[in-house]
C-alpha positions in Angstrom: 121.9 21.2 80.3 118.0 20.8 80.5 118.2 21.7 84.1 120.2 24.7 83.4 117.8 25.9 80.5 114.7 25.1 83.0 116.5 27.3 85.8 117.5 30.2 83.2 113.8 30.4 82.1 112.5 30.5 85.4 114.8 33.1 86.4 113.9 35.1 83.3 110.1 34.6 84.1 110.6 36.0 87.7 112.7 38.7 86.3 110.0 39.7 83.9 107.4 39.4 86.7 109.4 41.6 88.9 109.9 44.4 86.5 106.3 44.0 85.5 105.3 44.4 89.5 107.7 47.5 89.5 106.2 48.8 86.5 102.8 48.5 88.1 104.0 50.2 91.2 105.5 53.2 89.1 102.1 53.6 87.3 100.3 53.3 90.7 103.0 55.9 92.1 102.4 58.1 88.9 98.8 58.0 89.4 98.9 58.8 93.2 101.0 62.0 92.2 98.8 62.9 89.4 95.7 62.7 91.7 97.4 65.0 94.2 97.6 67.7 91.4 95.4 70.9 92.0 92.2 70.8 90.1 88.5 72.1 90.3 87.6 75.6 91.8 89.5 77.2 94.6 87.2 79.8 96.5 89.1 82.6 98.2 87.6 85.1 100.7 90.1 87.9 100.8 90.3 91.4 102.0 89.4 94.3 99.4 93.2 95.5 99.7 94.3 92.3 98.0 92.0 92.5 95.0 94.8 93.6 92.5 97.5 91.2 93.7 95.5 88.5 94.4 93.6 88.7 91.0 97.0 88.4 89.4 98.1 85.5 91.5 94.8 83.8 90.7 95.8 84.1 87.0 99.2 82.7 87.8 97.7 79.7 89.8 95.4 78.8 86.8 98.1 78.9 84.3 100.5 76.8 86.5 97.8 74.3 87.2 95.6 73.7 84.1 92.1 72.5 84.9 92.0 74.8 88.1 89.9 78.0 88.5 90.2 80.6 91.4 86.9 82.4 92.5 87.3 85.4 94.8 85.0 87.1 97.2 86.6 90.5 98.0 85.4 92.8 100.8 85.7 93.8 104.5 87.4 91.3 106.4 84.9 91.7 109.4 82.1 91.0 106.8 83.9 88.0 105.1 84.7 86.4 108.5 81.0 86.6 109.5 80.1 85.0 106.3 82.5 82.2 107.0 81.5 81.5 110.4 77.9 81.4 109.2 78.7 78.6 106.9 79.7 80.2 103.7 81.4 77.7 101.5 84.9 78.9 101.2 88.6 77.2 100.8 90.9 80.1 101.9 90.7 83.2 104.0 93.0 86.1 103.7 92.2 88.8 106.2 93.6 92.4 106.8 94.0 92.0 110.4 94.6 89.2 113.2 91.5 90.5 115.1 89.3 89.5 112.0 90.8 86.3 111.6 90.5 85.6 115.3 86.7 85.4 114.5 87.3 82.6 112.3 89.7 80.7 114.6 87.7 81.2 117.6 84.8 79.5 115.4 87.2 76.6 115.0 86.6 77.2 111.2 90.3 77.3 110.2 92.5 74.3 109.7 96.1 74.8 111.2 97.5 78.1 112.4 97.0 81.1 110.1 100.3 82.5 108.9 100.8 86.1 108.4 101.9 86.5 104.6 102.2 90.5 104.4 101.4 93.8 106.2 100.2 96.9 105.2 100.3 100.7 106.0 98.1 103.7 106.0 98.3 106.6 103.5 95.9 109.4 102.9 94.3 109.7 99.4 93.7 112.9 98.0 92.2 114.4 94.8 95.0 114.3 92.0 97.2 117.3 92.6 96.2 117.3 96.3 94.0 120.7 95.9 93.3 120.9 99.5 97.1 120.9 100.3 96.7 118.1 102.9 100.1 117.4 104.4 99.4 115.7 107.8 96.9 113.6 109.5 95.9 116.7 111.5 95.2 118.7 108.5 92.1 115.9 107.9 90.5 117.6 111.0 90.1 121.1 109.4 86.8 122.5 109.2 84.9 122.2 105.9 87.1 119.1 104.5 85.3 116.2 103.8 86.7 112.9 104.7 86.0 109.4 104.4 87.0 106.6 106.9 86.6 102.7 106.8 84.1 101.7 109.2 85.9 101.1 112.7 85.1 97.3 112.8 86.9 97.0 109.4 90.8 96.6 109.7 91.4 99.8 107.7 89.1 101.8 109.9 90.6 100.1 113.1 94.0 101.1 112.1 92.9 104.7 111.0 91.4 105.1 114.5 94.6 103.8 116.2 96.5 106.4 114.3 94.3 109.0 115.4 94.2 108.3 118.9 98.1 108.1 118.9 97.9 111.6 117.9 95.0 112.5 120.1 93.0 113.7 117.0 89.4 113.6 116.8 87.8 113.3 113.2 84.1 113.0 112.1 84.0 111.8 108.6 81.1 112.5 106.2 80.8 108.8 105.7 82.2 105.4 107.0 82.7 102.8 104.1 82.5 99.0 104.7 85.9 98.3 103.0 89.0 100.1 101.7 87.9 100.2 98.0 84.6 102.0 99.0 86.8 104.8 101.0 88.8 105.2 98.0 85.8 105.3 95.5 84.8 108.3 97.5 87.9 110.1 96.6 88.0 109.2 93.0 84.3 110.2 92.6 85.1 113.6 94.4 82.6 113.0 96.7 85.2 113.8 99.7 88.3 115.6 99.7 90.3 112.7 101.1 90.3 109.3 102.7 92.4 107.2 105.0 93.3 104.2 103.0 96.2 101.6 102.6 99.5 102.5 100.4 98.5 99.5 98.2 95.3 101.1 97.5 96.6 104.3 96.7 99.4 102.6 94.4 96.7 100.3 92.7 94.6 103.7 91.8 97.6 105.3 89.8 97.2 108.8 88.7 93.5 108.9 90.0 94.5 109.8 93.3 97.4 111.3 95.1 99.0 109.8 98.4 100.1 111.6 101.3 102.3 109.6 103.8 101.9 110.4 107.6 104.3 109.2 110.4 101.6 108.1 112.8 100.6 105.3 110.1 103.8 103.6 111.6 101.8 102.8 114.7 99.0 101.2 113.0 100.6 98.8 110.6 98.2 95.6 109.8 99.3 92.2 109.4 97.7 89.9 106.9 96.9 86.4 108.0 95.9 83.6 105.4 94.5 80.1 106.4 93.2 77.2 104.9 89.4 76.5 106.1 88.4 73.8 108.1 85.5 72.7 105.6 87.3 73.6 102.5 85.6 72.1 99.5 88.9 71.7 97.8 91.8 71.6 100.4 94.3 70.4 98.1 94.1 73.1 95.6 93.7 75.5 98.3 96.8 74.6 100.1 98.5 74.9 96.7 97.1 78.6 96.3 98.4 79.3 99.8 101.7 77.9 98.9 101.8 80.3 95.8 100.9 83.4 98.1 103.5 82.8 100.5 106.3 81.8 97.8 109.0 84.2 96.5 107.0 84.4 93.3 103.8 85.6 95.2 105.8 87.8 97.7 107.3 89.5 94.4 103.8 90.4 93.3 102.5 91.6 96.6 105.6 93.6 97.3 105.2 95.2 93.9 101.7 96.4 94.8 103.2 98.1 97.9 102.6 95.3 100.5 105.3 95.2 103.3 107.1 91.9 104.2 105.7 89.8 107.1 
């Protein structure tokens, strides 16, 4: 009987020891998973045309991941790419064209292969009510009409030039802007009669501008790639932000802003 009692006690001791170990393992596992939760600041360099939708997604991300903050740098994709290759600290790059993303990948500053997450199409922005009665891309070449374009090295400018070339049209704008928001602002301030921008920018401006679609824009649709950067200070949170952008939730926000599916 004494032997049985001792054996039972030994088994109980072993059993309690095992459960203690598994409890410790579970705690370690929990600690490991919690350490992978996004935290800290995510710095996102993004094309100017993404400003409204990415700002909204940034707020969603911060809400879903308490303790995080998304810091944005919006601008012309070419200028952002140049900053990244010059060593500017950033976690994510979302460009308005594969060409500007290539600047970063060629410099080996991206980690992994960039993914196309949306596409965007051009539209002509005019003053509300379209007082100059602009109906086609060719109308922009009319004498006396003031037009703003994005600079040719900027994706929206490159796409506009591609559409003009496809139509065999020559257009001399009164100004070349460094990003699409700059071109749109020229219209809103009534400094120009029209500008070639993205559909998403016309939509974001609400009633401040009118939009004129033109068929040639179908020849110059831009793919938007996004990538985690090689020297990302906060790679874990950056990856989670990219996942949000590519998720059904992110795609819904971008679609509502007027972006096309990839």
